[in-house]
Structure formats: C-alpha cells, structure tokens
C-alpha positions, -999 to 999 in steps of 0.1 A, spaced: -293 -626 570 -274 -657 578 -236 -664 579 -217 -695 579 -194 -701 607 -166 -730 617 -166 -745 654 -129 -753 664 -121 -776 694 -109 -750 722 -84 -781 733 -63 -791 703 -78 -767 675 -91 -789 652 -121 -773 632 -145 -802 632 -180 -785 628 -198 -757 604 -230 -742 611 -252 -710 604 -256 -680 625 -278 -648 625 -257 -621 616 -276 -592 628 -282 -608 663 -249 -624 671 -225 -599 687 -198 -624 706 -186 -653 694 -207 -687 699 -192 -715 723 -207 -748 725 -198 -782 740 -197 -809 712 -177 -841 705 -143 -839 693 -130 -867 673 -93 -859 677 -94 -855 716 -121 -885 719 -141 -865 745 -168 -835 748 -149 -805 747 -159 -766 741 -161 -757 705 -156 -719 697 -166 -701 667 -136 -689 645 -128 -666 616 
C-alpha cells in the first residue's frame, strides 16, 4: 500500500514537492536534499503530515 507524502523545506517551510511512499516499510519520516525555489538553494526537505 502506497501513501502520498508532501515534502517541505526545513529552512523556509514551503511545501514544494509531493511523492509516494511505501506505508508498510516507512517507519520514520523521509528527508531528502532537493532544490527549493523560495530559498534558491539545495536544502533538506522533510516529510510533513
């Protein structure tokens, strides 16, 4: 079973990306370095509720 997740920038808090995650295997929140348009830099993005 897959669930839709939203990734938010850790610096500015803007929600830039959405993805899907495997609900059964994912225990902790996903964190990926991605480009933030608001910060204009590569920053860490965390999964939000």
